[in-house]
Biopython code that builds the backbone (N, CA, C, O; Angstrom):
import numpy as np
from Bio.PDB.StructureBuilder import StructureBuilder

atoms = [
    (1, "MET", "N", (95.005, 93.153, 110.983)),
    (1, "MET", "CA", (96.071, 92.465, 111.655)),
    (1, "MET", "C", (96.681, 93.385, 112.718)),
    (1, "MET", "O", (97.196, 94.447, 112.371)),
    (2, "PRO", "N", (96.639, 93.020, 113.970)),
    (2, "PRO", "CA", (97.090, 93.918, 115.030)),
    (2, "PRO", "C", (98.582, 94.255, 114.982)),
    (2, "PRO", "O", (98.956, 95.340, 115.427)),
    (3, "ASN", "N", (99.441, 93.391, 114.471)),
    (3, "ASN", "CA", (100.876, 93.649, 114.437)),
    (3, "ASN", "C", (101.379, 94.025, 113.047)),
    (3, "ASN", "O", (102.577, 93.918, 112.785)),
    (4, "ASP", "N", (100.521, 94.449, 112.176)),
    (4, "ASP", "CA", (100.892, 94.821, 110.819)),
    (4, "ASP", "C", (101.490, 96.231, 110.832)),
    (4, "ASP", "O", (100.789, 97.201, 111.118)),
    (5, "GLN", "N", (102.791, 96.342, 110.522)),
    (5, "GLN", "CA", (103.457, 97.646, 110.520)),
    (5, "GLN", "C", (103.130, 98.481, 109.291)),
    (5, "GLN", "O", (103.564, 99.630, 109.204)),
    (6, "SER", "N", (102.389, 97.945, 108.353)),
    (6, "SER", "CA", (102.085, 98.684, 107.130)),
    (6, "SER", "C", (100.790, 99.489, 107.217)),
    (6, "SER", "O", (100.379, 100.114, 106.239)),
    (7, "TYR", "N", (100.153, 99.475, 108.373)),
    (7, "TYR", "CA", (98.875, 100.185, 108.498)),
    (7, "TYR", "C", (98.712, 100.741, 109.905)),
    (7, "TYR", "O", (98.992, 100.064, 110.894)),
    (8, "PHE", "N", (98.256, 101.979, 109.976)),
    (8, "PHE", "CA", (97.955, 102.616, 111.250)),
    (8, "PHE", "C", (96.836, 103.619, 111.022)),
    (8, "PHE", "O", (96.930, 104.454, 110.122)),
    (9, "ALA", "N", (95.801, 103.552, 111.805)),
    (9, "ALA", "CA", (94.693, 104.512, 111.713)),
    (9, "ALA", "C", (94.561, 105.237, 113.045)),
    (9, "ALA", "O", (94.260, 104.624, 114.069)),
    (10, "ASN", "N", (94.789, 106.539, 113.023)),
    (10, "ASN", "CA", (94.652, 107.352, 114.230)),
    (10, "ASN", "C", (93.234, 107.914, 114.282)),
    (10, "ASN", "O", (93.004, 109.080, 113.961)),
    (11, "LYS", "N", (92.312, 107.089, 114.680)),
    (11, "LYS", "CA", (90.902, 107.481, 114.680)),
    (11, "LYS", "C", (90.571, 108.502, 115.760)),
    (11, "LYS", "O", (89.470, 109.052, 115.771)),
    (12, "ASP", "N", (91.513, 108.764, 116.670)),
    (12, "ASP", "CA", (91.319, 109.793, 117.687)),
    (12, "ASP", "C", (91.768, 111.173, 117.215)),
    (12, "ASP", "O", (91.538, 112.170, 117.900)),
    (13, "CYS", "N", (92.399, 111.233, 116.062)),
    (13, "CYS", "CA", (92.851, 112.514, 115.510)),
    (13, "CYS", "C", (91.621, 113.367, 115.179)),
    (13, "CYS", "O", (90.678, 112.865, 114.567)),
    (14, "PRO", "N", (91.614, 114.627, 115.566)),
    (14, "PRO", "CA", (90.447, 115.477, 115.268)),
    (14, "PRO", "C", (90.230, 115.705, 113.776)),
    (14, "PRO", "O", (89.150, 116.134, 113.370)),
    (15, "CYS", "N", (91.232, 115.427, 112.960)),
    (15, "CYS", "CA", (91.113, 115.616, 111.504)),
    (15, "CYS", "C", (90.812, 114.317, 110.765)),
    (15, "CYS", "O", (90.691, 114.326, 109.540)),
    (16, "PHE", "N", (90.689, 113.211, 111.476)),
    (16, "PHE", "CA", (90.522, 111.898, 110.835)),
    (16, "PHE", "C", (89.172, 111.754, 110.156)),
    (16, "PHE", "O", (88.151, 112.077, 110.762)),
    (17, "PRO", "N", (89.133, 111.278, 108.913)),
    (17, "PRO", "CA", (90.234, 111.217, 107.962)),
    (17, "PRO", "C", (90.504, 112.602, 107.398)),
    (17, "PRO", "O", (89.575, 113.374, 107.158)),
    (18, "CYS", "N", (91.763, 112.912, 107.190)),
    (18, "CYS", "CA", (92.161, 114.280, 106.847)),
    (18, "CYS", "C", (91.926, 114.667, 105.391)),
    (18, "CYS", "O", (92.058, 115.840, 105.042)),
    (19, "HIS", "N", (91.587, 113.720, 104.545)),
    (19, "HIS", "CA", (91.338, 114.030, 103.135)),
    (19, "HIS", "C", (89.888, 113.691, 102.788)),
    (19, "HIS", "O", (89.342, 112.678, 103.225)),
    (20, "ARG", "N", (89.285, 114.571, 101.992)),
    (20, "ARG", "CA", (87.905, 114.333, 101.545)),
    (20, "ARG", "C", (87.822, 113.000, 100.823)),
    (20, "ARG", "O", (88.699, 112.664, 100.028)),
    (21, "GLY", "N", (86.786, 112.250, 101.094)),
    (21, "GLY", "CA", (86.567, 110.979, 100.420)),
    (21, "GLY", "C", (87.325, 109.816, 101.020)),
    (21, "GLY", "O", (87.268, 108.702, 100.498)),
    (22, "GLY", "N", (88.039, 110.060, 102.117)),
    (22, "GLY", "CA", (88.797, 108.986, 102.751)),
    (22, "GLY", "C", (87.888, 107.956, 103.398)),
    (22, "GLY", "O", (86.934, 108.309, 104.091)),
    (23, "ASP", "N", (88.179, 106.702, 103.175)),
    (23, "ASP", "CA", (87.427, 105.588, 103.752)),
    (23, "ASP", "C", (87.833, 105.427, 105.216)),
    (23, "ASP", "O", (88.964, 105.031, 105.499)),
    (24, "ARG", "N", (86.946, 105.722, 106.134)),
    (24, "ARG", "CA", (87.257, 105.684, 107.576)),
    (24, "ARG", "C", (87.740, 104.315, 108.035)),
    (24, "ARG", "O", (88.525, 104.231, 108.979)),
    (25, "GLU", "N", (87.300, 103.259, 107.404)),
    (25, "GLU", "CA", (87.679, 101.909, 107.823)),
    (25, "GLU", "C", (89.020, 101.459, 107.242)),
    (25, "GLU", "O", (89.600, 100.490, 107.731)),
    (26, "ASN", "N", (89.515, 102.127, 106.231)),
    (26, "ASN", "CA", (90.759, 101.719, 105.586)),
    (26, "ASN", "C", (91.737, 102.871, 105.391)),
    (26, "ASN", "O", (92.677, 102.752, 104.604)),
    (27, "PHE", "N", (91.534, 103.975, 106.087)),
    (27, "PHE", "CA", (92.389, 105.156, 105.924)),
    (27, "PHE", "C", (93.688, 104.948, 106.693)),
    (27, "PHE", "O", (93.677, 104.815, 107.917)),
    (28, "ASN", "N", (94.810, 104.921, 105.970)),
    (28, "ASN", "CA", (96.115, 104.673, 106.570)),
    (28, "ASN", "C", (96.781, 105.998, 106.937)),
    (28, "ASN", "O", (97.061, 106.823, 106.067)),
    (29, "CYS", "N", (97.028, 106.191, 108.222)),
    (29, "CYS", "CA", (97.682, 107.408, 108.716)),
    (29, "CYS", "C", (99.197, 107.245, 108.810)),
    (29, "CYS", "O", (99.892, 108.179, 109.210)),
    (30, "LEU", "N", (99.713, 106.085, 108.452)),
    (30, "LEU", "CA", (101.135, 105.815, 108.591)),
    (30, "LEU", "C", (101.986, 106.872, 107.878)),
    (30, "LEU", "O", (103.014, 107.300, 108.402)),
    (31, "PHE", "N", (101.561, 107.283, 106.700)),
    (31, "PHE", "CA", (102.278, 108.319, 105.958)),
    (31, "PHE", "C", (101.506, 109.635, 106.069)),
    (31, "PHE", "O", (101.125, 110.228, 105.060)),
    (32, "CYS", "N", (101.286, 110.074, 107.278)),
    (32, "CYS", "CA", (100.562, 111.324, 107.514)),
    (32, "CYS", "C", (101.205, 112.459, 106.717)),
    (32, "CYS", "O", (100.512, 113.250, 106.078)),
    (33, "TYR", "N", (102.520, 112.528, 106.761)),
    (33, "TYR", "CA", (103.268, 113.448, 105.911)),
    (33, "TYR", "C", (103.843, 112.599, 104.782)),
    (33, "TYR", "O", (104.727, 111.774, 105.012)),
    (34, "CYS", "N", (103.358, 112.796, 103.598)),
    (34, "CYS", "CA", (103.679, 111.924, 102.470)),
    (34, "CYS", "C", (105.158, 111.983, 102.101)),
    (34, "CYS", "O", (105.676, 113.055, 101.789)),
    (35, "PRO", "N", (105.844, 110.835, 102.134)),
    (35, "PRO", "CA", (107.254, 110.825, 101.739)),
    (35, "PRO", "C", (107.456, 111.049, 100.239)),
    (35, "PRO", "O", (108.575, 111.318, 99.801)),
    (36, "LEU", "N", (106.395, 110.942, 99.456)),
    (36, "LEU", "CA", (106.502, 111.132, 98.010)),
    (36, "LEU", "C", (106.376, 112.599, 97.599)),
    (36, "LEU", "O", (106.612, 112.935, 96.439)),
    (37, "TYR", "N", (106.011, 113.468, 98.528)),
    (37, "TYR", "CA", (105.758, 114.878, 98.222)),
    (37, "TYR", "C", (106.925, 115.516, 97.477)),
    (37, "TYR", "O", (106.718, 116.218, 96.487)),
    (38, "LEU", "N", (108.138, 115.280, 97.939)),
    (38, "LEU", "CA", (109.284, 115.962, 97.341)),
    (38, "LEU", "C", (109.637, 115.453, 95.948)),
    (38, "LEU", "O", (110.519, 116.010, 95.294)),
    (39, "LEU", "N", (108.967, 114.410, 95.489)),
    (39, "LEU", "CA", (109.193, 113.932, 94.126)),
    (39, "LEU", "C", (108.468, 114.790, 93.091)),
    (39, "LEU", "O", (108.556, 114.540, 91.889)),
    (40, "GLY", "N", (107.751, 115.802, 93.576)),
    (40, "GLY", "CA", (107.065, 116.723, 92.665)),
    (40, "GLY", "C", (106.044, 116.014, 91.803)),
    (40, "GLY", "O", (105.198, 115.278, 92.310)),
    (41, "ASP", "N", (106.122, 116.233, 90.499)),
    (41, "ASP", "CA", (105.126, 115.650, 89.596)),
    (41, "ASP", "C", (105.361, 114.161, 89.323)),
    (41, "ASP", "O", (104.611, 113.553, 88.558)),
    (42, "LYS", "N", (106.379, 113.574, 89.929)),
    (42, "LYS", "CA", (106.657, 112.140, 89.760)),
    (42, "LYS", "C", (106.173, 111.314, 90.953)),
    (42, "LYS", "O", (106.512, 110.136, 91.065)),
    (43, "CYS", "N", (105.393, 111.911, 91.834)),
    (43, "CYS", "CA", (104.962, 111.222, 93.055)),
    (43, "CYS", "C", (103.959, 110.098, 92.781)),
    (43, "CYS", "O", (103.936, 109.109, 93.513)),
    (44, "GLY", "N", (103.142, 110.231, 91.754)),
    (44, "GLY", "CA", (102.147, 109.210, 91.437)),
    (44, "GLY", "C", (100.783, 109.472, 92.047)),
    (44, "GLY", "O", (99.847, 108.704, 91.826)),
    (45, "GLY", "N", (100.661, 110.537, 92.803)),
    (45, "GLY", "CA", (99.387, 110.852, 93.450)),
    (45, "GLY", "C", (98.579, 111.878, 92.682)),
    (45, "GLY", "O", (99.013, 112.394, 91.653)),
    (46, "ALA", "N", (97.396, 112.164, 93.202)),
    (46, "ALA", "CA", (96.493, 113.153, 92.599)),
    (46, "ALA", "C", (96.741, 114.497, 93.275)),
    (46, "ALA", "O", (96.265, 114.738, 94.385)),
    (47, "PHE", "N", (97.476, 115.358, 92.613)),
    (47, "PHE", "CA", (97.802, 116.669, 93.165)),
    (47, "PHE", "C", (97.556, 117.721, 92.100)),
    (47, "PHE", "O", (97.252, 117.407, 90.949)),
    (48, "ARG", "N", (97.693, 118.967, 92.504)),
    (48, "ARG", "CA", (97.621, 120.068, 91.538)),
    (48, "ARG", "C", (98.595, 121.144, 91.996)),
    (48, "ARG", "O", (98.915, 121.254, 93.179)),
    (49, "TRP", "N", (99.048, 121.915, 91.057)),
    (49, "TRP", "CA", (99.921, 123.038, 91.381)),
    (49, "TRP", "C", (99.057, 124.282, 91.542)),
    (49, "TRP", "O", (98.247, 124.594, 90.669)),
    (50, "LEU", "N", (99.223, 124.979, 92.632)),
    (50, "LEU", "CA", (98.511, 126.234, 92.850)),
    (50, "LEU", "C", (99.203, 127.351, 92.067)),
    (50, "LEU", "O", (100.349, 127.205, 91.642)),
    (51, "ALA", "N", (98.510, 128.440, 91.888)),
    (51, "ALA", "CA", (99.058, 129.564, 91.123)),
    (51, "ALA", "C", (100.367, 130.081, 91.719)),
    (51, "ALA", "O", (101.210, 130.611, 90.996)),
    (52, "ASN", "N", (100.542, 129.928, 93.037)),
    (52, "ASN", "CA", (101.755, 130.412, 93.693)),
    (52, "ASN", "C", (102.889, 129.383, 93.665)),
    (52, "ASN", "O", (103.929, 129.601, 94.286)),
    (53, "GLY", "N", (102.698, 128.248, 92.943)),
    (53, "GLY", "CA", (103.735, 127.242, 92.799)),
    (53, "GLY", "C", (103.759, 126.171, 93.868)),
    (53, "GLY", "O", (104.625, 125.296, 93.849)),
    (54, "VAL", "N", (102.819, 126.225, 94.801)),
    (54, "VAL", "CA", (102.757, 125.235, 95.877)),
    (54, "VAL", "C", (102.012, 123.988, 95.391)),
    (54, "VAL", "O", (100.996, 124.079, 94.701)),
    (55, "LYS", "N", (102.533, 122.849, 95.761)),
    (55, "LYS", "CA", (101.899, 121.572, 95.408)),
    (55, "LYS", "C", (100.768, 121.306, 96.401)),
    (55, "LYS", "O", (101.005, 121.238, 97.608)),
    (56, "ASP", "N", (99.548, 121.155, 95.901)),
    (56, "ASP", "CA", (98.368, 120.921, 96.735)),
    (56, "ASP", "C", (97.946, 119.462, 96.624)),
    (56, "ASP", "O", (97.515, 119.014, 95.561)),
    (57, "CYS", "N", (98.071, 118.725, 97.715)),
    (57, "CYS", "CA", (97.753, 117.300, 97.745)),
    (57, "CYS", "C", (96.458, 117.017, 98.515)),
    (57, "CYS", "O", (96.204, 115.876, 98.902)),
    (58, "SER", "N", (95.659, 118.030, 98.732)),
    (58, "SER", "CA", (94.478, 117.860, 99.581)),
    (58, "SER", "C", (93.448, 116.874, 99.024)),
    (58, "SER", "O", (92.626, 116.355, 99.778)),
    (59, "ASP", "N", (93.482, 116.611, 97.724)),
    (59, "ASP", "CA", (92.552, 115.634, 97.140)),
    (59, "ASP", "C", (93.210, 114.270, 96.896)),
    (59, "ASP", "O", (92.609, 113.400, 96.265)),
    (60, "CYS", "N", (94.419, 114.083, 97.383)),
    (60, "CYS", "CA", (95.161, 112.851, 97.123)),
    (60, "CYS", "C", (94.984, 111.848, 98.265)),
    (60, "CYS", "O", (95.181, 112.178, 99.434)),
    (61, "LEU", "N", (94.618, 110.649, 97.914)),
    (61, "LEU", "CA", (94.478, 109.568, 98.899)),
    (61, "LEU", "C", (95.554, 108.489, 98.719)),
    (61, "LEU", "O", (95.576, 107.505, 99.458)),
    (62, "TYR", "N", (96.437, 108.674, 97.746)),
    (62, "TYR", "CA", (97.424, 107.638, 97.420)),
    (62, "TYR", "C", (98.186, 107.110, 98.640)),
    (62, "TYR", "O", (98.189, 105.897, 98.847)),
    (63, "PRO", "N", (98.830, 107.946, 99.456)),
    (63, "PRO", "CA", (99.583, 107.394, 100.590)),
    (63, "PRO", "C", (98.686, 106.872, 101.711)),
    (63, "PRO", "O", (99.173, 106.211, 102.628)),
    (64, "HIS", "N", (97.419, 107.150, 101.654)),
    (64, "HIS", "CA", (96.489, 106.754, 102.711)),
    (64, "HIS", "C", (95.705, 105.484, 102.386)),
    (64, "HIS", "O", (94.867, 105.038, 103.169)),
    (65, "ARG", "N", (95.990, 104.918, 101.227)),
    (65, "ARG", "CA", (95.359, 103.635, 100.876)),
    (65, "ARG", "C", (96.244, 102.509, 101.367)),
    (65, "ARG", "O", (97.433, 102.459, 101.051)),
    (66, "ARG", "N", (95.680, 101.633, 102.119)),
    (66, "ARG", "CA", (96.402, 100.511, 102.727)),
    (66, "ARG", "C", (97.236, 99.741, 101.700)),
    (66, "ARG", "O", (98.366, 99.343, 101.984)),
    (67, "GLU", "N", (96.679, 99.537, 100.514)),
    (67, "GLU", "CA", (97.343, 98.719, 99.504)),
    (67, "GLU", "C", (98.566, 99.388, 98.862)),
    (67, "GLU", "O", (99.297, 98.730, 98.122)),
    (68, "ASN", "N", (98.804, 100.664, 99.124)),
    (68, "ASN", "CA", (99.934, 101.358, 98.502)),
    (68, "ASN", "C", (101.201, 101.366, 99.356)),
    (68, "ASN", "O", (102.212, 101.930, 98.939)),
    (69, "TYR", "N", (101.171, 100.763, 100.523)),
    (69, "TYR", "CA", (102.325, 100.760, 101.420)),
    (69, "TYR", "C", (103.584, 100.234, 100.735)),
    (69, "TYR", "O", (104.612, 100.911, 100.743)),
    (70, "GLU", "N", (103.524, 99.063, 100.152)),
    (70, "GLU", "CA", (104.703, 98.445, 99.532)),
    (70, "GLU", "C", (105.262, 99.315, 98.408)),
    (70, "GLU", "O", (106.479, 99.449, 98.276)),
    (71, "GLU", "N", (104.387, 99.901, 97.602)),
    (71, "GLU", "CA", (104.833, 100.770, 96.514)),
    (71, "GLU", "C", (105.588, 101.982, 97.065)),
    (71, "GLU", "O", (106.636, 102.349, 96.533)),
    (72, "ILE", "N", (105.077, 102.596, 98.106)),
    (72, "ILE", "CA", (105.735, 103.766, 98.698)),
    (72, "ILE", "C", (107.086, 103.374, 99.288)),
    (72, "ILE", "O", (108.083, 104.055, 99.049)),
    (73, "VAL", "N", (107.132, 102.301, 100.045)),
    (73, "VAL", "CA", (108.377, 101.849, 100.663)),
    (73, "VAL", "C", (109.411, 101.491, 99.590)),
    (73, "VAL", "O", (110.603, 101.740, 99.772)),
    (74, "SER", "N", (108.966, 100.914, 98.488)),
    (74, "SER", "CA", (109.894, 100.524, 97.422)),
    (74, "SER", "C", (110.549, 101.740, 96.764)),
    (74, "SER", "O", (111.537, 101.584, 96.046)),
    (75, "ARG", "N", (110.028, 102.933, 96.990)),
    (75, "ARG", "CA", (110.551, 104.148, 96.367)),
    (75, "ARG", "C", (111.450, 104.959, 97.300)),
    (75, "ARG", "O", (111.817, 106.084, 96.962)),
    (76, "PHE", "N", (111.813, 104.417, 98.464)),
    (76, "PHE", "CA", (112.600, 105.182, 99.419)),
    (76, "PHE", "C", (113.977, 105.584, 98.874)),
    (76, "PHE", "O", (114.458, 106.666, 99.213)),
    (77, "GLN", "N", (114.621, 104.772, 98.057)),
    (77, "GLN", "CA", (115.909, 105.173, 97.477)),
    (77, "GLN", "C", (115.723, 106.341, 96.506)),
    (77, "GLN", "O", (116.554, 107.247, 96.448)),
    (78, "GLU", "N", (114.636, 106.311, 95.753)),
    (78, "GLU", "CA", (114.318, 107.423, 94.849)),
    (78, "GLU", "C", (114.045, 108.693, 95.651)),
    (78, "GLU", "O", (114.467, 109.781, 95.259)),
    (79, "ILE", "N", (113.356, 108.558, 96.749)),
    (79, "ILE", "CA", (113.059, 109.693, 97.623)),
    (79, "ILE", "C", (114.352, 110.259, 98.198)),
    (79, "ILE", "O", (114.562, 111.472, 98.177)),
    (80, "ALA", "N", (115.220, 109.387, 98.711)),
    (80, "ALA", "CA", (116.497, 109.832, 99.289)),
    (80, "ALA", "C", (117.343, 110.546, 98.234)),
    (80, "ALA", "O", (117.977, 111.558, 98.531)),
    (81, "ALA", "N", (117.359, 110.029, 97.012)),
    (81, "ALA", "CA", (118.139, 110.639, 95.941)),
    (81, "ALA", "C", (117.617, 112.021, 95.561)),
    (81, "ALA", "O", (118.377, 112.871, 95.096)),
    (82, "ALA", "N", (116.324, 112.243, 95.758)),
    (82, "ALA", "CA", (115.706, 113.527, 95.403)),
    (82, "ALA", "C", (115.845, 114.569, 96.501)),
    (82, "ALA", "O", (115.559, 115.746, 96.281)),
    (83, "MET", "N", (116.278, 114.150, 97.670)),
    (83, "MET", "CA", (116.395, 115.090, 98.784)),
    (83, "MET", "C", (117.483, 116.124, 98.509)),
    (83, "MET", "O", (118.517, 115.805, 97.923)),
    (84, "PRO", "N", (117.247, 117.339, 98.926)),
    (84, "PRO", "CA", (118.301, 118.355, 98.788)),
    (84, "PRO", "C", (119.556, 117.882, 99.531)),
    (84, "PRO", "O", (119.463, 117.241, 100.578)),
    (85, "ARG", "N", (120.709, 118.201, 98.987)),
    (85, "ARG", "CA", (121.981, 117.735, 99.552)),
    (85, "ARG", "C", (122.111, 118.039, 101.038)),
    (85, "ARG", "O", (122.624, 117.206, 101.785)),
    (86, "GLU", "N", (121.666, 119.196, 101.485)),
    (86, "GLU", "CA", (121.822, 119.567, 102.897)),
    (86, "GLU", "C", (120.961, 118.707, 103.835)),
    (86, "GLU", "O", (121.169, 118.734, 105.048)),
    (87, "TRP", "N", (120.000, 117.946, 103.295)),
    (87, "TRP", "CA", (119.188, 117.039, 104.119)),
    (87, "TRP", "C", (119.872, 115.712, 104.327)),
    (87, "TRP", "O", (119.574, 115.014, 105.296)),
    (88, "LYS", "N", (120.784, 115.340, 103.445)),
    (88, "LYS", "CA", (121.399, 114.003, 103.480)),
    (88, "LYS", "C", (122.456, 113.905, 104.560)),
    (88, "LYS", "O", (123.072, 112.852, 104.728)),
]
sb = StructureBuilder()
sb.init_structure("model")
sb.init_model(0)
sb.init_chain("A")
sb.init_seg("    ")
for serial, (resi, resn, name, xyz) in enumerate(atoms, 1):
    if name == "N":
        sb.init_residue(resn, " ", resi, " ")
    sb.init_atom(name, np.array(xyz, "f"), 0.0, 1.0, " ", f" {name:<3s}", serial, name[0])
structure = sb.get_structure()
């Protein structure tokens, strides 16, 4: 759908698709920077914690699946509540 705001694919990006195993025909770039990242282990995606404590989402396709748009948007109040006070 050309006017669908829930999907955007930047096929001109040199990293497209930026995650291994991403479906080129259905890879959603709308959430290039995942809004669920700051939810830590409650994000719902496939991530791992590195030894240095950094959250590694390189194997996660959750925000890049077209069908997950509504679920991510429905969590924006939870995301806002989790933001550090100085961001609000």
